SEVOSE-894574 format. One line per 5 residues: number of its first residue (from 1); their letters; for each residue x, y, z of C-alpha. Coordinates in Angstrom, 1 decimal, m for minus. Layout:
<sites>
NUM = a = X:Y:Z | ...
</sites>
This chain:
<sites>
1 = msagm = 0.4:m80.1:m52.3 | 0.7:m81.0:m48.7 | 2.6:m83.9:m47.2 | m0.6:m84.4:m44.8 | m0.6:m85.8:m41.4
6 = pagla = m2.0:m89.5:m41.2 | m4.4:m90.6:m38.6 | m2.2:m91.4:m35.5 | 1.0:m90.1:m36.4 | 1.1:m86.9:m34.5
11 = edlis = 0.1:m88.7:m31.3 | 3.0:m91.2:m32.0 | 5.5:m88.6:m32.7 | 4.9:m86.8:m29.4 | 5.0:m90.1:m27.8
16 = irrdl = 8.5:m90.5:m29.2 | 9.6:m87.0:m28.0 | 8.5:m87.4:m24.7 | 10.3:m90.9:m24.2 | 13.4:m89.0:m25.5
21 = hqhpe = 13.0:m86.2:m23.0 | 12.9:m88.6:m20.0 | 16.0:m90.1:m21.3 | 18.7:m87.2:m22.4 | 22.0:m87.9:m23.5
26 = lgldn = 25.1:m85.8:m23.9 | 27.7:m84.9:m26.9 | 28.7:m87.7:m29.3 | 27.7:m90.6:m27.3 | 23.9:m91.2:m27.6
31 = prtqq = 23.2:m94.8:m27.6 | 19.7:m95.1:m26.4 | 18.5:m92.1:m28.7 | 20.0:m93.9:m31.5 | 18.4:m97.1:m31.0
36 = kilda = 15.0:m95.0:m30.5 | 15.6:m93.9:m33.9 | 16.5:m97.1:m35.4 | 13.4:m98.5:m34.0 | 11.2:m95.6:m35.2
41 = ldglg = 12.5:m96.1:m38.7 | 12.2:m99.7:m39.0 | 10.0:m101.2:m41.6 | 10.5:m97.8:m43.8 | 12.7:m99.5:m46.4
46 = leitl = 15.5:m97.0:m45.6 | 19.3:m97.3:m46.1 | 20.8:m97.0:m42.8 | 24.4:m95.9:m42.2 | 25.7:m95.7:m38.4
51 = grdlt = 28.4:m93.1:m37.3 | 32.0:m94.6:m36.6 | 33.1:m91.9:m34.3 | 29.8:m90.9:m32.9 | 26.2:m92.4:m32.5
56 = svvav = 24.7:m90.7:m35.5 | 22.0:m92.3:m37.9 | 22.1:m91.6:m41.6 | 19.2:m92.8:m43.4 | 18.5:m92.6:m47.2
61 = lrgga = 15.2:m92.9:m48.8 | 15.4:m93.7:m52.4 | 12.6:m92.0:m54.5 | 10.5:m93.7:m57.1 | 10.9:m91.0:m59.5
66 = gsgra = 14.7:m90.6:m59.5 | 16.6:m87.6:m60.7 | 20.4:m88.2:m59.7 | 20.1:m85.6:m56.9 | 19.5:m85.7:m53.3
71 = vllrg = 18.1:m83.3:m50.4 | 19.1:m83.7:m46.8 | 17.1:m83.0:m43.9 | 18.7:m82.8:m40.5 | 17.6:m83.3:m36.7
76 = dmdal = 20.1:m83.0:m33.7 | 19.9:m85.3:m30.9 | 22.1:m84.4:m28.0 | 20.7:m82.8:m24.6 | 22.4:m80.7:m22.0
81 = pvaqd = 24.1:m80.8:m18.5 | 21.1:m79.0:m17.0 | 19.3:m80.1:m14.1 | 15.4:m79.8:m15.0 | 13.4:m77.5:m12.8
86 = ldvdy = 9.9:m78.1:m14.6 | 7.1:m80.3:m13.2 | 5.8:m82.2:m16.0 | 5.0:m86.2:m16.1 | 7.7:m86.8:m18.8
91 = asrep = 10.4:m85.0:m16.8 | 14.1:m86.1:m17.3 | 15.0:m89.2:m15.4 | 18.6:m88.6:m15.7 | 20.3:m86.3:m13.0
96 = glmha = 21.4:m83.2:m14.1 | 20.6:m83.8:m18.0 | 17.9:m82.1:m20.0 | 16.6:m81.6:m23.0 | 16.7:m77.9:m22.4
101 = cghdl = 17.2:m76.9:m26.2 | 14.5:m79.1:m27.7 | 16.7:m81.5:m29.8 | 14.1:m84.3:m28.7 | 11.5:m82.2:m30.6
106 = hvagl = 14.0:m82.3:m33.6 | 14.3:m86.0:m33.5 | 10.5:m86.8:m33.4 | 10.2:m84.3:m36.2 | 12.7:m85.7:m38.4
111 = igaar = 11.2:m89.4:m37.7 | 7.8:m88.0:m38.8 | 9.2:m86.4:m42.2 | 10.7:m89.7:m42.8 | 7.6:m91.7:m42.3
116 = llaar = 5.6:m89.2:m44.4 | 8.1:m89.4:m47.2 | 8.2:m93.1:m47.2 | 4.6:m93.4:m47.7 | 5.1:m91.3:m50.7
121 = rdela = 8.2:m92.5:m52.1 | 6.8:m93.0:m55.9 | 6.2:m89.2:m56.0 | 9.9:m88.6:m54.9 | 12.0:m87.3:m57.7
126 = gevif = 15.2:m88.1:m56.1 | 16.8:m89.1:m52.7 | 16.4:m88.0:m49.3 | 19.1:m87.9:m46.4 | 17.8:m88.1:m43.2
131 = mfqpg = 20.6:m86.8:m40.7 | 20.1:m87.5:m37.2 | 23.2:m85.9:m35.5 | 24.6:m86.0:m31.9 | 26.9:m83.4:m30.5
136 = eegpg = 25.4:m80.1:m31.9 | 26.0:m78.6:m28.1 | 29.6:m79.7:m28.8 | 32.0:m80.8:m29.8 | 30.4:m80.5:m33.5
141 = garim = 28.9:m83.9:m34.5 | 28.0:m82.3:m38.0 | 31.7:m81.6:m38.9 | 32.4:m85.5:m37.9 | 29.3:m86.5:m40.0
146 = leegl = 30.7:m84.7:m42.8 | 34.3:m86.2:m42.5 | 32.6:m89.7:m42.5 | 30.8:m89.4:m45.8 | 27.5:m87.7:m45.0
151 = ldvag = 27.1:m86.0:m48.4 | 28.2:m89.0:m50.5 | 26.1:m91.5:m48.8 | 23.0:m91.3:m51.6 | 25.8:m91.7:m54.4
156 = vpvva = 24.2:m88.5:m56.0 | 24.7:m84.8:m55.6 | 23.1:m83.2:m52.5 | 21.5:m79.7:m54.0 | 20.0:m78.6:m50.8
161 = ayalh = 19.7:m79.2:m47.1 | 17.3:m77.9:m44.3 | 17.1:m77.8:m40.8 | 14.6:m76.4:m38.1 | 15.0:m75.4:m34.6
166 = vgsag = 12.3:m75.0:m31.8 | 12.5:m72.2:m29.2 | 10.8:m71.9:m25.8 | 10.5:m68.3:m25.8 | 10.4:m65.3:m28.0
171 = erlgt = 7.4:m65.8:m30.4 | 3.9:m66.9:m29.7 | 3.3:m70.9:m30.1 | 3.4:m72.1:m33.7 | 5.4:m69.0:m35.4
176 = wygrs = 7.8:m69.5:m37.7 | 10.7:m67.1:m38.0 | 13.9:m66.8:m39.9 | 15.9:m64.4:m42.3 | 18.0:m64.8:m45.3
181 = gplma = 21.8:m64.5:m45.2 | 23.6:m64.7:m41.7 | 21.4:m66.2:m39.3 | 23.6:m67.1:m36.3 | 27.0:m66.3:m35.4
186 = aadea = 30.6:m68.0:m35.7 | 31.3:m68.8:m32.0 | 35.0:m69.0:m31.1 | 36.8:m69.3:m27.6 | 39.9:m67.5:m26.5
191 = virvi = 42.3:m68.6:m23.6 | 44.6:m65.6:m22.6 | 47.2:m66.2:m20.2 | 49.0:m63.1:m18.8 | 52.5:m64.0:m17.7
196 = gaggh = 54.2:m62.0:m14.7 | 56.3:m62.8:m11.6 | 54.7:m63.4:m8.4 | 55.6:m61.9:m5.1 | 54.3:m60.1:m1.9
201 = gsqph = 51.2:m57.9:m2.2 | 52.9:m55.6:0.2 | 55.9:m55.0:m2.5 | 54.1:m54.7:m6.0 | 57.1:m52.8:m7.3
206 = lakdp = 59.3:m55.9:m7.0 | 56.8:m58.5:m8.8 | 55.1:m58.1:m12.0 | 51.6:m58.2:m11.4 | 49.4:m59.9:m13.9
211 = vpvac = 46.1:m59.3:m12.2 | 45.4:m55.7:m13.0 | 47.1:m56.4:m16.5 | 44.5:m59.0:m17.2 | 41.7:m56.5:m15.9
216 = eivla = 42.9:m53.6:m18.3 | 42.8:m56.2:m21.2 | 39.2:m57.1:m20.5 | 38.3:m53.6:m20.4 | 40.2:m52.7:m23.4
221 = mqlmi = 38.7:m55.4:m25.5 | 35.1:m53.8:m25.2 | 36.7:m50.5:m26.1 | 38.3:m52.5:m28.9 | 35.0:m53.7:m30.4
226 = trqfn = 33.4:m50.5:m30.3 | 36.4:m48.4:m31.8 | 37.9:m50.7:m34.3 | 34.6:m52.3:m35.9 | 32.0:m51.0:m37.9
231 = amepm = 28.9:m50.6:m35.1 | 26.6:m51.6:m38.0 | 28.4:m55.2:m38.3 | 27.5:m56.9:m34.8 | 30.0:m58.5:m32.8
236 = vltvg = 29.8:m59.8:m29.1 | 32.8:m60.6:m27.0 | 32.3:m61.8:m23.4 | 34.8:m62.7:m20.8 | 33.1:m65.3:m18.7
241 = kivgg = 36.0:m66.4:m16.6 | 38.9:m65.1:m14.8 | 41.2:m66.9:m12.9 | 44.6:m65.8:m11.0 | 46.0:m66.1:m7.5
246 = tkdni = 45.3:m68.0:m4.3 | 45.4:m65.4:m1.3 | 44.7:m61.6:m0.9 | 48.4:m60.6:m0.2 | 50.3:m63.0:m2.8
251 = ipdda = 50.8:m61.6:m6.3 | 50.7:m64.6:m8.5 | 52.7:m65.7:m11.7 | 50.3:m65.4:m14.0 | 46.3:m64.7:m14.6
256 = tlelt = 44.1:m66.5:m17.4 | 41.3:m65.1:m19.2 | 38.6:m67.0:m21.1 | 36.3:m65.5:m23.7 | 33.9:m66.3:m26.3
261 = lrtfd = 33.7:m64.0:m29.5 | 30.5:m64.1:m31.6 | 31.1:m62.6:m35.5 | 28.6:m62.8:m38.3 | 31.3:m62.4:m41.2
266 = aeqrl = 34.1:m64.5:m41.9 | 36.5:m61.4:m42.5 | 35.4:m59.7:m39.3 | 35.8:m63.0:m37.3 | 39.4:m63.2:m38.4
271 = aaqha = 40.2:m59.4:m38.0 | 38.6:m59.7:m34.2 | 40.9:m62.5:m33.6 | 44.0:m60.9:m34.7 | 42.9:m57.4:m32.9
276 = vrrla = 42.4:m59.5:m29.8 | 46.0:m61.0:m29.8 | 47.5:m57.6:m30.9 | 45.7:m55.8:m27.9 | 46.6:m58.4:m25.2
281 = egiaa = 50.1:m58.9:m26.2 | 50.5:m55.1:m26.7 | 49.0:m54.4:m23.1 | 51.1:m57.0:m21.5 | 54.3:m55.8:m23.0
286 = ahgls = 53.5:m52.0:m22.0 | 53.7:m53.3:m18.3 | 56.6:m55.3:m18.9 | 54.9:m58.5:m19.0 | 54.0:m61.1:m21.5
291 = aevtw = 50.6:m62.6:m22.8 | 49.9:m65.9:m24.6 | 46.8:m66.1:m26.8 | 45.3:m69.4:m27.6 | 42.3:m69.5:m30.2
296 = lmgyp = 39.9:m72.4:m30.3 | 38.2:m72.1:m33.4 | 34.3:m72.9:m33.1 | 31.3:m73.2:m35.4 | 31.4:m71.0:m38.3
301 = vtvnd = 28.5:m68.4:m39.4 | 25.3:m70.0:m40.5 | 24.2:m68.6:m43.6 | 20.9:m69.1:m45.2 | 21.0:m69.4:m48.9
306 = ateya = 18.9:m66.6:m50.2 | 16.9:m68.7:m52.9 | 16.7:m71.8:m50.7 | 15.5:m69.5:m47.9 | 13.0:m67.9:m50.0
311 = flrat = 11.8:m71.5:m51.1 | 11.4:m72.5:m47.5 | 9.4:m69.4:m46.6 | 7.1:m69.7:m49.1 | 6.3:m73.5:m48.7
316 = aeelf = 5.8:m72.6:m44.7 | 3.6:m70.0:m45.4 | 1.7:m72.2:m48.0 | 1.2:m75.0:m45.4 | 0.6:m73.0:m42.4
321 = gadry = m0.6:m69.4:m43.3 | 1.5:m66.1:m43.8 | 0.0:m65.1:m40.3 | 2.5:m67.6:m38.7 | 5.6:m66.5:m40.4
326 = vdmph = 7.7:m63.7:m38.9 | 10.8:m61.9:m40.3 | 13.8:m61.6:m38.0 | 15.3:m58.2:m38.3 | 18.7:m59.4:m37.2
331 = peaga = 20.4:m62.7:m36.7 | 21.3:m64.1:m33.5 | 24.3:m64.7:m31.6 | 23.9:m68.3:m30.8 | 26.0:m70.6:m33.0
336 = edfsf = 24.9:m73.6:m34.9 | 27.0:m76.5:m36.3 | 24.6:m77.0:m39.2 | 26.8:m74.1:m40.6 | 29.5:m76.9:m41.6
341 = vaeqv = 26.7:m78.4:m44.0 | 25.6:m75.0:m44.8 | 29.3:m74.3:m46.0 | 29.0:m77.2:m48.7 | 25.3:m77.1:m49.8
346 = psayv = 22.9:m74.3:m50.3 | 20.7:m74.7:m47.2 | 17.9:m73.1:m45.4 | 17.3:m73.0:m41.6 | 14.2:m71.7:m39.8
351 = flsac = 13.2:m71.5:m36.1 | 9.5:m72.7:m34.8 | 8.3:m71.6:m31.5 | 7.2:m74.4:m29.4 | 6.7:m71.5:m26.2
356 = aaddp = 4.4:m73.2:m23.9 | 3.8:m70.0:m22.0 | 1.0:m67.6:m22.3 | 3.7:m64.7:m22.6 | 6.6:m65.6:m24.7
361 = ltaad = 8.6:m62.4:m23.8 | 9.0:m63.9:m20.2 | 8.9:m67.4:m20.9 | 12.2:m69.6:m19.7 | 14.3:m69.3:m23.0
366 = nhspr = 16.4:m72.5:m24.5 | 19.1:m73.8:m22.4 | 17.1:m72.7:m18.9 | 16.3:m75.6:m16.5 | 12.8:m74.1:m16.6
371 = ahfdd = 12.7:m74.1:m20.7 | 9.0:m75.6:m21.6 | 8.5:m76.9:m25.3 | 5.1:m77.5:m26.4 | 5.4:m80.6:m28.4
376 = svvpd = 2.0:m79.9:m30.4 | 4.4:m78.4:m33.0 | 6.2:m81.5:m33.5 | 3.8:m82.6:m36.5 | 4.1:m79.4:m38.0
381 = gaqll = 7.9:m79.6:m38.1 | 7.6:m83.1:m39.6 | 5.3:m81.8:m42.3 | 7.4:m78.9:m43.2 | 10.3:m80.9:m43.7
386 = aelal = 8.8:m83.6:m45.6 | 7.3:m81.0:m48.0 | 10.5:m79.3:m48.6 | 12.1:m82.2:m49.8 | 9.1:m83.3:m52.1
391 = rrlan = 8.8:m80.0:m53.7 | 12.7:m79.3:m54.0 | 13.1:m82.6:m55.7 | 10.4:m81.8:m58.1 | 11.9:m78.4:m59.0
396 = pr = 15.3:m78.5:m60.3 | 17.1:m75.2:m60.5
</sites>
């Protein structure tokens, strides 16, 4: 059974995508995108709920063969503060903003899934929740939508949730790829302030110089990763910012480090955070200084439920052919706030290549100002999401 693609729908979805691409919006406030979604869903007989603290759209489709359960399909809608460097006739018209991560394709695909399923509502053995989410790039719209009652909106239990993400590089156009278990990392940030005592650069012995201590902490954290944690359990720690001082001959009072930590296991996540704090405070104390460590908790690990992922893969292979599906040998260190949904509902998340280049290995990747997404895959995304909902509701577990 295939959800099919009615005549003209593919072209309409691509037109929606290109309109969204020309008008990217950031963060939690995407009013134009929200209105575009509402216009595209008009007439489908959906129950619409708008976000209170963000411009989300939640739409419920009531199936004609109700079963007392629901499936959730998600598409994120926000863009990035990236100045587009790509010559296409539908390029961004908003200076300094770009759909550099392909969320415009996600919105169009989810609209397509809604239209496909609305046309077959009599076959639906349950309800479908369409989750149009701002703020995936930060500060985390999924968590806010959950707090606003996302999983209760249909009035029945949500038994499964599905999402997809397009990529502009890495795999040939039209390839699906994913894995069971951990798929994407937890991403946390830390600010480390090394506190010393300023003085003249010619007399460092009369000051407490925080700069070399901060540098020592940076290097020690790299050693910490390789010597305190199992090499078979991946972890990435990157210090992306160091700030200290105002002039070459002035020792500052303090120096600040900002880092990102990517982990793939909840226990490893907490253990690494404790290790960073212990190391920074200990090194600073060894030099007669102090350190303040502040952790900013980000998105959790995105984990694909084994059963739901196997179902997603089998469905994709039946629809599009096994030759278009590739197993990921390892998770990737990017992060995704669909993880908040996956913590509460058995979920599966898959990638779809929208690479427009002949060589996907040298193509500009997501978040690049030159990222180029081939929107011919939008109908495939719509079809898979629709088919997952149809089949999952028809086959209770």
